Phi, psi and omega in degrees: 000137177253155180250146173286163186298334179275356182273139180235019180188195177245166179216160181059023177072012180271143182277135177280127184257355182168202185218144177241132174234126177248133182208122176050045176085359178252147177240124179251124183241130174248129179258119182298130177082007181252149175265212180291336181252078184305316180299331178283317182279322185222074186297324180294315180293321179296318178299319178299316179296312181297315180300314180298320180295312184292327182267350182077013178282161173284151175290146179292122183225168172222150176227147173269129176247135180295149180292000000 
């Protein structure tokens, strides 16, 4: 699971795998704990990103909403 830029933690016991920033039609994704070779360092997260890209699905995200 990746977090949106306004998110600062996890919820529902799910582990945060990185961060997503969207700006002017571009999406920048950072994968937590990965170096320059994301598929080598974090294969599960890389597969999720590639699958979302190829199928046109949204990336799995969570957001914190104030009470």
